[in-house]
VOGU-3710 file (C-alpha; in Angstrom, 3 decimals, decimal comma):
1> mlialwprhw> -53,723/-182,453/-52,613  -56,025/-184,042/-55,159  -58,991/-181,959/-54,024  -57,322/-178,841/-55,433  -57,420/-180,368/-58,935  -61,199/-180,327/-59,243  -63,235/-177,345/-60,519  -64,031/-174,811/-57,826  -67,704/-174,678/-58,781  -68,112/-178,299/-57,699
11> srpqrsnatl> -69,736/-178,793/-54,316  -67,747/-180,089/-51,357  -69,261/-183,592/-51,570  -68,528/-183,743/-55,298  -64,872/-182,795/-54,827  -64,510/-185,157/-51,873  -66,093/-188,063/-53,739  -63,939/-187,412/-56,792  -60,833/-187,393/-54,617  -61,828/-190,637/-52,904
21> vaalvlmvfm> -62,413/-192,353/-56,225  -59,192/-190,970/-57,740  -57,100/-192,026/-54,734  -58,632/-195,517/-54,695  -58,055/-195,949/-58,431  -54,453/-194,758/-58,092  -53,870/-197,175/-55,215  -55,297/-200,118/-57,179  -53,193/-199,251/-60,219  -50,119/-198,766/-58,055
31> lallgqilsf> -50,484/-202,181/-56,439  -51,258/-203,818/-59,795  -48,394/-202,209/-61,717  -45,760/-201,919/-58,995  -44,131/-205,226/-59,900  -44,019/-204,370/-63,590  -42,575/-200,912/-62,959  -39,881/-202,195/-60,594  -38,948/-204,941/-63,062  -37,315/-202,266/-65,233
41> fpepigsnaq> -35,051/-201,175/-62,372  -31,430/-202,358/-62,196  -30,338/-205,161/-59,921  -31,155/-206,165/-57,267  -34,557/-204,493/-57,661  -35,581/-205,750/-61,095  -35,237/-209,450/-60,384  -37,114/-209,066/-57,072  -39,857/-206,763/-58,349  -42,649/-209,246/-57,673
51> afsdgarttl> -41,441/-209,759/-54,104  -41,645/-206,006/-53,471  -45,126/-205,915/-55,003  -46,348/-208,807/-52,853  -44,829/-207,192/-49,768  -46,626/-203,909/-50,473  -49,961/-205,737/-50,805  -49,380/-207,564/-47,530  -48,496/-204,296/-45,804  -51,650/-202,576/-47,018
61> wltlvsgavg> -53,870/-205,559/-46,182  -52,328/-205,824/-42,718  -52,951/-202,117/-42,165  -56,578/-202,247/-43,312  -57,511/-205,262/-41,183  -55,654/-203,992/-38,117  -57,154/-200,532/-38,571  -60,679/-201,958/-38,644  -59,999/-203,988/-35,495  -58,468/-200,944/-33,820
71> lvlgtaaala> -61,452/-198,749/-34,664  -63,876/-201,225/-33,110  -61,712/-201,699/-30,020  -61,106/-197,968/-29,705  -64,811/-197,157/-29,863  -65,623/-199,842/-27,284  -62,849/-198,681/-24,952  -63,889/-195,033/-25,283  -67,477/-195,893/-24,415  -66,259/-197,978/-21,480
81> rtarwiglrw> -64,094/-195,083/-20,268  -67,160/-192,840/-20,167  -69,529/-195,489/-18,759  -71,298/-195,226/-15,420  -69,940/-198,508/-14,084  -66,581/-198,109/-12,404  -65,541/-201,646/-13,345  -65,808/-200,860/-17,038  -63,950/-197,578/-16,594  -61,174/-199,320/-14,695
91> lagfyiwair> -60,864/-202,123/-17,248  -60,723/-199,717/-20,182  -58,263/-197,485/-18,351  -55,991/-200,435/-17,601  -56,063/-201,538/-21,248  -55,148/-198,066/-22,502  -52,466/-197,611/-19,833  -50,840/-200,979/-20,518  -50,856/-200,695/-24,304  -49,695/-197,090/-24,509
101> gtpllvqilf> -46,994/-197,697/-21,927  -45,256/-200,612/-23,677  -43,444/-200,772/-27,029  -45,359/-202,089/-30,016  -42,571/-204,530/-30,868  -42,869/-206,107/-27,408  -46,636/-206,412/-27,868  -46,194/-208,168/-31,227  -43,675/-210,592/-29,756  -45,904/-211,171/-26,711
111> vyfalpvlvp> -48,965/-212,054/-28,803  -46,977/-214,393/-31,039  -44,744/-216,128/-28,471  -46,214/-215,623/-24,990  -49,957/-215,758/-25,647  -49,900/-219,450/-26,737  -48,144/-220,252/-23,445  -50,780/-218,399/-21,412  -53,653/-219,865/-23,467  -52,679/-223,410/-24,507
121> glnlpdfaaa> -53,848/-224,307/-27,990  -54,040/-220,688/-29,147  -51,320/-220,776/-31,778  -51,951/-217,828/-34,041  -50,364/-217,651/-37,504  -47,888/-214,833/-37,945  -50,303/-212,613/-39,888  -53,152/-213,116/-37,389  -50,825/-212,423/-34,455  -49,676/-209,202/-36,119
131> vvalglnvga> -53,299/-208,147/-36,691  -54,161/-208,774/-33,035  -51,139/-206,865/-31,725  -51,477/-203,941/-34,129  -55,243/-203,776/-33,576  -54,806/-203,701/-29,799  -52,151/-201,018/-30,105  -53,970/-198,629/-32,410  -57,214/-199,303/-30,531  -55,745/-197,824/-27,349
141> ynaeairagl> -54,789/-194,623/-29,156  -58,121/-194,486/-30,981  -59,917/-194,831/-27,644  -58,382/-191,638/-26,296  -59,145/-189,782/-29,541  -62,785/-190,890/-29,502  -63,143/-190,214/-25,771  -61,829/-186,696/-26,304  -64,407/-186,241/-29,063  -67,213/-187,467/-26,812
151> lavprgqtea> -66,197/-185,116/-24,017  -65,895/-182,203/-26,449  -69,576/-182,334/-27,422  -71,322/-179,586/-25,421  -73,538/-180,885/-22,640  -76,274/-178,578/-23,875  -76,631/-180,755/-26,975  -77,578/-183,733/-24,806  -79,904/-181,705/-22,605  -81,667/-180,195/-25,613
161> aralglgrgh> -82,130/-183,621/-27,216  -83,599/-185,037/-24,012  -85,879/-182,021/-23,686  -87,254/-182,906/-27,105  -88,176/-186,346/-25,774  -85,432/-188,419/-27,413  -84,428/-191,623/-25,660  -80,941/-192,277/-24,355  -79,992/-194,377/-27,391  -81,255/-191,806/-29,880
171> vffdvvfpqa> -79,464/-189,010/-28,034  -76,166/-190,838/-28,271  -76,351/-192,234/-31,812  -78,190/-189,324/-33,468  -76,780/-186,324/-31,586  -73,617/-187,033/-29,587  -71,702/-189,647/-31,567  -71,898/-187,951/-35,011  -70,421/-184,779/-33,532  -67,822/-186,716/-31,555
181> fkislpplvs> -66,790/-188,658/-34,656  -66,308/-185,438/-36,596  -64,116/-184,037/-33,817  -62,146/-187,294/-33,503  -61,578/-187,775/-37,227  -58,201/-185,966/-37,581  -56,442/-187,936/-34,801  -58,062/-191,175/-36,006  -56,709/-190,554/-39,493  -53,283/-189,755/-38,060
191> nfvallkdss> -53,345/-193,025/-36,110  -54,210/-194,963/-39,270  -51,344/-193,435/-41,245  -48,990/-194,199/-38,337  -50,317/-197,771/-38,318  -49,272/-198,187/-41,952  -45,677/-197,438/-40,959  -45,840/-199,335/-37,659  -46,907/-202,477/-39,543  -43,253/-202,800/-40,565
201> layaigvvel> -42,560/-204,216/-37,092  -44,480/-207,352/-38,070  -41,274/-208,526/-39,769  -40,077/-209,564/-36,297  -42,446/-212,566/-36,288  -41,942/-213,501/-39,926  -44,787/-211,679/-41,694  -43,569/-211,227/-45,261  -44,524/-207,575/-45,568  -42,591/-204,799/-47,295
211> tnvgnriqsa> -39,874/-204,307/-44,668  -39,291/-208,031/-44,350  -38,923/-208,323/-48,130  -36,418/-205,484/-48,218  -34,432/-206,900/-45,325  -34,224/-210,341/-46,951  -33,113/-208,931/-50,304  -30,462/-206,633/-48,869  -29,121/-209,477/-46,709  -28,843/-211,735/-49,757
221> tfqpiatltt> -27,431/-209,160/-52,186  -25,430/-206,923/-49,805  -26,862/-203,870/-51,558  -28,703/-202,015/-48,789  -28,862/-198,591/-50,468  -30,886/-199,609/-53,525  -33,024/-202,084/-51,602  -33,930/-199,925/-48,618  -34,436/-196,868/-50,818  -37,001/-198,845/-52,817
231> valtyllltt> -38,717/-199,900/-49,592  -38,787/-196,318/-48,317  -40,173/-194,938/-51,591  -42,883/-197,612/-51,657  -43,918/-196,703/-48,110  -43,906/-193,028/-49,100  -46,193/-193,754/-52,034  -48,578/-195,807/-49,888  -48,760/-193,184/-47,123  -49,303/-190,426/-49,697
241> lvtqlsnaie> -52,287/-192,218/-51,220  -53,728/-193,078/-47,797  -53,319/-189,442/-46,769  -55,237/-188,328/-49,859  -58,082/-190,654/-48,871  -58,109/-189,306/-45,328  -57,965/-185,688/-46,497  -60,949/-186,312/-48,753  -62,925/-187,720/-45,817  -62,026/-184,745/-43,617
251> hrfdvegriq> -62,938/-182,373/-46,442  -66,313/-184,040/-46,904  -67,200/-183,712/-43,224  -65,697/-180,203/-43,052  -63,915/-181,148/-39,842  -62,418/-177,714/-39,238  -65,655/-175,931/-40,087  -63,943/-173,462/-42,398  -64,875/-174,746/-45,875  -67,322/-172,544/-47,716
//
């Protein structure tokens, strides 16, 4: 973990910030130099180095956009699940039940092929369809993580805040939600890392991401070992850097409450 590299006398925020910056810089350099590094590899990797680099960028961009959509949807669904109105609770519960109970690949295919039939004129490009499907999927899992965080905040915190004269909005945004977010952070991070790998299913609708690139190259060259190994190692590098970012965030917020 990158945090262990920094001097121990640094404060927790200093070590966390340094790790965030280091991981971001490494990710930028990795994406910028990946094509050049792979160009030195033997065939069929060297001649397709730029394709692998472009695929990695598409994968990361797809993950970031879908993750942002999923975080917004997850927060909204979690709030709806804990709302007073039964209609909102039912709607959010149905969304979570339907998404978590069906395969992600089916959801991607449904958004791309079936949604334009149900809503005439709504012909989403392959990338946008993948973002919608992945965002809906991770949003359902984020909703349960956030709802668990909201329910884990002691009721006494709310009662004490109201006793101090805080309004309902201030109680939620200043007292309840910050604590719930801290509790929900580990599963949210886990969902984001899983999303990075699940984005590979977007190849089914033609998104030219990393898996799609590898599949095309191995089909054309009949060299699956070298090609798929390169794809796997690139995913491993991406997930490692994303994990370092997430660990730095958890360390900064002291999620487990054990950092001195």
